[in-house]
C-alpha positions as CSV (number, residue, x, y, z in Angstrom):
1,M,17.2,24.6,0.1
2,R,14.8,23.1,-2.4
3,T,11.1,24.0,-2.3
4,K,9.2,21.1,-0.9
5,I,5.9,20.1,-2.6
6,A,3.4,17.6,-1.1
7,Y,1.5,15.5,-3.6
8,I,-1.9,14.2,-2.4
9,M,-3.6,11.4,-4.3
10,S,-6.3,9.0,-3.5
11,R,-4.1,5.9,-3.6
12,F,-0.5,5.0,-3.9
13,P,0.9,3.0,-5.6
14,G,-1.5,2.2,-8.4
15,L,-0.9,0.8,-11.9
16,S,-4.0,2.7,-13.2
17,E,-2.4,6.0,-12.2
18,T,1.0,5.6,-13.8
19,F,0.7,9.2,-15.1
20,I,1.0,10.6,-11.5
21,L,4.2,8.5,-10.9
22,R,5.7,9.7,-14.2
23,E,4.8,13.3,-13.4
24,M,6.5,13.1,-10.0
25,N,9.6,11.6,-11.5
26,G,9.7,14.4,-14.1
27,V,9.1,17.2,-11.5
28,K,11.7,15.7,-9.2
29,S,14.3,15.7,-12.0
30,L,13.8,19.4,-12.3
31,G,15.0,20.0,-8.8
32,W,11.8,20.0,-6.7
33,E,11.7,18.0,-3.4
34,I,8.5,15.9,-3.3
35,V,6.8,14.2,-0.4
36,L,3.7,11.9,-0.8
37,Y,0.5,12.1,1.3
38,P,-1.7,9.4,-0.3
39,L,-5.1,9.0,1.4
40,I,-4.7,5.2,1.1
41,V,-1.4,3.3,0.9
42,Q,-2.1,0.2,-1.1
43,D,-0.3,-3.2,-1.1
44,E,-0.1,-3.9,-4.8
45,K,1.1,-7.2,-6.2
46,V,2.3,-5.6,-9.5
47,V,4.0,-2.2,-9.3
48,H,6.3,-0.2,-11.5
49,N,10.0,-0.3,-10.9
50,S,10.4,3.3,-9.7
51,V,7.7,2.8,-7.0
52,Q,10.1,1.5,-4.4
53,E,12.2,4.7,-4.3
54,W,9.1,6.7,-3.8
55,M,7.9,4.6,-0.9
56,Q,10.5,6.3,1.3
57,Q,8.7,9.6,0.6
58,V,5.3,8.3,1.5
59,R,3.8,9.7,4.7
60,R,1.4,7.1,6.2
61,I,-1.5,8.9,7.8
62,P,-3.4,6.7,10.4
63,W,-7.2,6.7,10.6
64,I,-6.9,6.8,14.3
65,S,-3.9,7.3,16.6
66,V,-2.8,9.2,19.7
67,G,-0.9,11.7,17.4
68,L,-4.0,12.2,15.2
69,L,-6.2,12.9,18.3
70,S,-3.5,15.2,19.8
71,S,-3.3,17.2,16.6
72,N,-7.0,17.7,16.4
73,L,-7.3,18.6,20.1
74,K,-4.5,21.1,19.8
75,C,-6.1,22.8,16.8
76,L,-9.5,22.7,18.4
77,L,-8.2,24.4,21.6
78,T,-5.9,27.0,20.0
79,R,-8.1,27.9,17.0
80,P,-11.6,26.7,17.7
81,A,-13.3,29.1,15.3
82,L,-11.1,28.1,12.4
83,Y,-11.4,24.4,13.2
84,F,-15.2,24.5,13.4
85,S,-15.7,26.7,10.4
86,A,-13.6,24.4,8.2
87,L,-15.4,21.3,9.6
88,F,-18.8,22.9,9.1
89,K,-18.1,23.9,5.5
90,T,-16.6,20.5,4.7
91,L,-19.7,18.7,5.9
92,W,-22.3,21.2,4.7
93,E,-20.9,21.2,1.1
94,N,-20.8,17.4,0.9
95,K,-24.3,16.9,2.4
96,T,-25.9,16.1,-1.0
97,S,-24.0,12.8,-1.3
98,L,-24.1,10.4,1.6
99,N,-21.0,8.7,0.3
100,F,-19.1,12.0,0.1
101,F,-20.5,13.2,3.5
102,V,-19.2,10.1,5.3
103,R,-15.8,10.2,3.6
104,A,-15.5,14.0,4.3
105,A,-16.2,13.4,8.0
106,L,-13.6,10.6,8.1
107,L,-11.0,12.6,6.2
108,F,-11.3,15.8,8.2
109,P,-9.3,14.7,11.3
110,R,-6.7,13.1,9.1
111,A,-6.4,16.4,7.2
112,V,-5.8,18.2,10.4
113,F,-3.1,15.8,11.3
114,M,-1.5,16.2,7.8
115,S,-1.6,20.0,8.2
116,A,0.6,19.7,11.4
117,K,2.9,17.2,9.7
118,M,3.3,19.4,6.6
119,Q,4.2,22.4,8.7
120,E,6.7,20.4,10.7
121,E,8.5,19.3,7.5
122,G,8.4,22.7,5.8
123,V,6.0,22.0,2.9
124,S,5.6,25.1,0.7
125,H,2.9,23.9,-1.7
126,I,0.4,21.1,-2.2
127,H,-0.5,19.5,-5.5
128,A,-3.6,17.3,-5.5
129,H,-4.5,14.9,-8.2
130,Y,-8.3,14.8,-8.7
131,S,-10.7,17.4,-7.4
132,T,-12.6,15.0,-5.2
133,H,-11.1,13.8,-1.8
134,P,-7.5,14.8,-2.5
135,A,-8.5,18.4,-3.3
136,L,-10.8,18.4,-0.3
137,V,-7.9,17.5,2.0
138,A,-5.7,20.1,0.3
139,W,-8.4,22.7,0.9
140,I,-8.7,21.8,4.6
141,I,-4.9,22.0,5.1
142,H,-4.9,25.4,3.3
143,K,-7.6,26.8,5.5
144,L,-5.8,25.7,8.6
145,T,-2.2,26.6,7.6
146,G,-2.2,29.0,4.7
147,I,-0.1,26.5,2.6
148,S,-1.1,27.0,-1.0
149,Y,-2.4,24.3,-3.2
150,S,-3.2,23.4,-6.8
151,V,-5.3,20.7,-8.4
152,T,-5.2,18.6,-11.5
153,V,-8.7,17.6,-12.7
154,H,-9.0,14.5,-14.8
155,A,-12.4,12.9,-15.6
156,H,-15.0,11.5,-13.2
157,D,-13.8,14.0,-10.5
158,I,-15.5,16.8,-12.5
159,F,-17.9,14.9,-14.8
160,V,-19.7,13.1,-12.0
161,R,-18.6,13.9,-8.5
162,R,-18.8,17.7,-8.1
163,S,-19.5,18.1,-4.4
164,M,-17.8,21.3,-3.1
165,L,-16.2,21.7,-6.5
166,A,-16.5,25.5,-6.8
167,T,-15.1,26.1,-3.3
168,K,-12.1,23.9,-3.9
169,M,-11.4,25.5,-7.3
170,Q,-11.8,29.1,-5.9
171,E,-9.3,28.6,-3.2
172,A,-6.7,26.8,-5.4
173,R,-3.8,28.9,-6.6
174,F,-4.2,27.4,-10.0
175,V,-5.9,24.4,-11.7
176,I,-4.5,22.0,-14.3
177,A,-6.9,20.5,-16.8
178,I,-5.6,17.5,-18.8
179,S,-7.6,18.5,-21.9
180,E,-9.2,21.5,-23.5
181,F,-12.5,19.6,-23.1
182,N,-12.0,19.6,-19.3
183,K,-11.3,23.3,-19.2
184,D,-14.4,24.1,-21.2
185,F,-16.4,21.8,-19.0
186,L,-15.2,23.6,-15.9
187,I,-16.1,27.0,-17.4
188,K,-19.6,25.7,-18.3
189,Q,-20.1,24.3,-14.7
190,L,-18.6,27.1,-12.7
191,G,-18.3,30.2,-14.9
192,T,-15.7,32.2,-16.8
193,W,-13.7,32.9,-13.7
194,I,-12.3,29.4,-13.6
195,G,-10.9,29.8,-17.1
196,D,-8.5,32.5,-15.9
197,K,-6.8,30.2,-13.4
198,T,-6.9,26.9,-15.4
199,Y,-4.0,25.8,-17.5
200,V,-4.2,22.9,-20.0
201,V,-1.2,20.6,-19.4
202,H,-1.6,17.2,-21.0
203,C,-0.5,14.0,-19.2
204,G,2.7,12.9,-21.0
205,I,4.9,10.0,-21.8
206,D,8.6,9.5,-22.5
207,P,8.6,8.5,-26.2
208,K,12.0,6.8,-25.8
209,M,10.3,4.1,-23.7
210,Y,8.3,2.9,-26.7
211,E,9.8,1.0,-29.6
212,L,8.2,0.9,-33.0
213,R,6.1,-2.1,-33.5
214,N,7.7,-5.3,-35.0
215,G,7.2,-5.5,-38.7
216,S,4.1,-4.4,-40.6
217,S,0.5,-5.6,-40.7
218,R,0.0,-8.5,-43.2
219,Q,-3.2,-10.2,-44.2
220,D,-1.5,-13.7,-44.1
221,R,-1.2,-13.8,-40.3
222,T,-3.1,-13.1,-37.1
223,F,-4.0,-9.4,-36.6
224,N,-3.0,-8.6,-33.1
225,L,-5.3,-6.1,-31.2
226,I,-4.5,-4.7,-27.8
227,S,-6.3,-2.5,-25.3
228,V,-5.0,-1.3,-21.9
229,G,-7.1,-0.1,-19.0
230,G,-8.9,-1.0,-15.8
231,L,-11.7,-3.5,-16.2
232,R,-14.4,-1.0,-15.4
233,V,-17.7,-0.2,-17.1
234,Y,-16.6,3.1,-18.6
235,K,-13.7,1.5,-20.3
236,G,-16.2,-0.3,-22.6
237,M,-14.2,-3.5,-22.9
238,S,-17.4,-5.5,-23.5
239,Y,-17.8,-3.8,-26.8
240,L,-14.3,-4.9,-27.8
241,V,-15.2,-8.5,-27.0
242,E,-18.4,-8.2,-29.1
243,A,-16.4,-6.5,-31.9
244,S,-13.9,-9.4,-31.8
245,A,-16.8,-11.9,-32.2
246,I,-18.1,-10.0,-35.2
247,L,-14.7,-10.0,-36.8
248,Q,-14.3,-13.7,-36.2
249,E,-17.6,-14.2,-38.0
250,R,-16.3,-12.1,-40.9
251,G,-13.2,-14.2,-41.2
252,V,-10.8,-11.5,-40.0
253,P,-8.0,-13.4,-38.1
254,V,-7.9,-11.3,-35.0
255,R,-6.3,-11.9,-31.6
256,C,-7.3,-9.5,-28.9
257,R,-5.4,-8.9,-25.6
258,I,-7.0,-6.8,-22.9
259,V,-4.5,-5.6,-20.3
260,G,-5.7,-4.6,-16.8
261,E,-7.8,-5.7,-13.8
262,G,-11.0,-4.6,-12.2
263,E,-14.5,-5.4,-11.1
264,E,-15.8,-6.2,-14.6
265,R,-13.5,-9.2,-15.0
266,S,-16.1,-11.9,-14.2
267,K,-18.7,-10.3,-16.6
268,L,-16.1,-10.1,-19.3
269,E,-15.1,-13.7,-18.8
270,S,-18.8,-14.7,-19.1
271,L,-19.2,-12.6,-22.2
272,I,-16.1,-14.2,-23.8
273,Q,-17.6,-17.6,-23.2
274,A,-21.1,-16.6,-24.4
275,K,-19.6,-15.1,-27.7
276,K,-17.4,-18.2,-28.1
277,V,-14.2,-16.2,-28.5
278,E,-12.1,-17.9,-25.9
279,S,-9.5,-18.6,-28.5
280,V,-9.5,-14.9,-29.7
281,V,-9.9,-12.7,-26.6
282,E,-7.5,-12.9,-23.7
283,L,-7.7,-11.0,-20.4
284,V,-4.0,-10.9,-19.5
285,G,-4.3,-9.0,-16.2
286,P,-2.2,-6.1,-14.9
287,K,1.2,-5.4,-16.4
288,T,4.0,-2.9,-15.6
289,Q,4.6,0.0,-18.0
290,F,7.7,-1.8,-19.4
291,E,5.7,-5.0,-20.0
292,V,2.9,-2.9,-21.7
293,A,5.6,-1.2,-23.9
294,E,6.8,-4.7,-25.1
295,M,3.2,-5.8,-25.8
296,L,2.5,-2.7,-27.8
297,A,5.6,-3.3,-29.9
298,D,4.2,-6.8,-30.7
299,S,0.7,-5.6,-31.7
300,D,-0.9,-4.4,-34.9
301,C,-3.6,-2.1,-33.7
302,Y,-4.6,-0.4,-30.4
303,V,-8.3,-0.1,-29.5
304,Q,-9.8,2.2,-26.8
305,P,-13.6,1.3,-26.7
306,S,-14.5,3.7,-23.9
307,I,-18.1,4.7,-23.1
308,I,-20.0,7.0,-20.9
309,D,-21.3,4.8,-18.1
310,P,-24.9,5.1,-16.6
311,N,-23.5,7.3,-13.8
312,G,-21.9,9.7,-16.3
313,K,-18.3,8.5,-15.8
314,M,-16.0,8.7,-18.8
315,E,-12.4,9.0,-19.8
316,G,-10.2,12.1,-19.8
317,I,-7.5,11.4,-22.4
318,P,-6.2,7.8,-21.7
319,V,-2.5,7.7,-21.4
320,A,-2.5,4.3,-23.0
321,L,-3.5,6.0,-26.3
322,M,-0.4,8.1,-26.1
323,E,1.7,5.0,-25.4
324,A,0.2,3.3,-28.4
325,L,0.8,6.2,-30.7
326,A,4.4,6.5,-29.4
327,S,4.8,2.9,-30.5
328,E,3.6,4.0,-33.9
329,L,0.5,1.8,-33.7
330,P,-2.7,2.5,-35.5
331,V,-5.3,3.5,-32.9
332,I,-9.1,3.3,-32.8
333,A,-11.0,5.1,-30.0
334,S,-14.4,6.3,-29.0
335,D,-15.4,9.8,-29.9
336,L,-15.9,11.3,-26.5
337,S,-14.4,13.7,-23.9
338,G,-10.9,14.8,-24.7
339,I,-10.0,11.9,-26.9
340,P,-10.4,13.8,-30.2
341,E,-7.7,16.1,-29.0
342,L,-5.3,13.2,-29.4
343,V,-7.0,10.9,-31.9
344,I,-7.7,13.1,-34.9
345,P,-9.7,11.4,-37.7
346,G,-7.8,11.2,-40.9
347,K,-4.6,12.3,-39.3
348,T,-3.5,10.4,-36.1
349,G,-6.1,7.7,-35.9
350,Y,-9.7,6.6,-36.2
351,L,-12.8,7.6,-34.1
352,V,-16.0,5.6,-33.7
353,P,-19.3,6.3,-31.8
354,Q,-19.2,5.0,-28.3
355,A,-21.1,1.8,-27.3
356,N,-21.2,0.5,-30.8
357,A,-19.6,-2.9,-31.3
358,R,-20.4,-3.0,-35.0
359,A,-18.8,0.4,-35.7
360,L,-15.8,-0.7,-33.7
361,A,-15.5,-3.9,-35.8
362,D,-15.8,-2.0,-39.0
363,A,-13.0,0.4,-38.0
364,I,-10.7,-2.5,-37.0
365,E,-11.4,-4.3,-40.3
366,N,-10.7,-1.1,-42.1
367,V,-7.2,-0.9,-40.5
368,Y,-6.7,-4.6,-41.3
369,R,-7.7,-4.2,-44.9
370,N,-5.8,-0.9,-45.5
371,P,-2.4,-1.2,-43.8
372,S,-0.7,1.5,-45.8
373,E,-3.3,4.2,-44.8
374,A,-3.1,3.0,-41.1
375,R,0.7,3.1,-41.1
376,E,0.6,6.7,-42.4
377,H,-1.8,7.7,-39.6
378,S,0.3,6.0,-37.0
379,R,3.4,7.8,-38.2
380,I,1.8,11.2,-37.9
381,G,0.3,10.1,-34.6
382,R,3.8,9.4,-33.2
383,E,5.0,12.8,-34.3
384,Y,2.0,14.4,-32.7
385,V,2.6,12.6,-29.3
386,V,6.3,13.5,-29.3
387,N,5.4,17.2,-29.8
388,E,2.3,17.6,-27.8
389,F,2.2,14.8,-25.2
390,N,5.8,14.7,-24.2
391,L,6.4,14.1,-20.6
392,H,9.5,16.3,-20.5
393,T,7.8,19.2,-22.1
394,N,4.7,19.0,-19.9
395,T,6.5,18.5,-16.6
396,N,8.6,21.6,-17.5
397,R,5.3,23.5,-17.9
398,L,4.0,22.2,-14.6
399,S,7.3,23.1,-12.9
400,S,7.1,26.7,-14.3
401,L,3.6,27.0,-12.7
402,F,4.9,25.7,-9.4
403,K,7.7,28.2,-9.5
404,Q,5.4,31.1,-10.4
405,Y,2.7,30.3,-7.8
406,T,4.8,29.1,-4.9
407,L,6.8,32.4,-5.1
408,I,3.4,34.2,-5.0
409,A,2.3,32.1,-2.1
410,D,5.5,32.7,-0.1
411,H,5.2,36.4,-0.6
412,D,1.5,36.4,0.5
413,Y,2.3,34.4,3.6
414,R,5.1,36.8,4.6
415,Q,2.7,39.7,4.3
């Protein structure tokens, strides 16, 4: 019988979290049985092709139901001390944020219900993506059942929202950081002890999905820029719009496509009009991973204009950068967080200061004016992604950790 792992994530399905879907596909291919416990099941208009087969593994957890109330009442009556101690700690350690306190209070009874469900279907281990609410639910289930859990930390979940972080990390069997930057950040925040249980496993892509771009950059045609990401403040897309306007003034024949959706769309549309670049910049909306791959192959340069937003939110290492490099595209990105671990100046791409439209325009113009240098960087970049950010290699590493720590957990549980 295969070991069953429950994945907990905030939402499923979601185009912005393709990396989780790919990871699950990879882990499943290595023989693990996976069930999904998303905190919210979304009804997305655009989804990746492999989502449908995963929907059969989704466990839909109600916010209120007879079964949920029954599970909580049973736990309360049979193990009142455990129930109240877990509830008290959950609320107490989230009291500094009203938002987190309310969400923790709403999630606790659902976590109790999930704990009963996971025991019924024989879940051996839980893996939570993000150290915020998914890790909280994993921690509650662990306290109530003894089922072990692990956590992948990404970006805002440790940079901004750190309620109860130490407790969730201490109880986890192991922690995955998607960059060395994240691991170092955890050590600075929590102490050296977290370093001993934290492993750096990059998000990965399948290089075979990405074709090399069509032709080479020439100065006698439109220079096609592309950027992929949710339309959110920390993605910095407004600086790309401004950079496009600067390039237009300089006579550089750019066309810029921004792929994604989000709350910043109306502001970006207004900025595009204000800068008079309607014929240059296009917000193309959300696309599947296969559509993105086709667009990358038909582009000349990839731009990741990320910033640190006023709340401190920033990127981890954007998977879109890996996809662009796998397509052998020249890449330009902001110098922040874990990005320099992928985009290495003078080798795999170009880095610019964050929130600086002129520096961004200068870097884009440099790629346009120096295609031979840019092609050499993109060639090295593809090799680097194939070796260091390969989905197959990294899911094998994750699978090895699951094997190591679920065996430990099973032994401890029997004791």
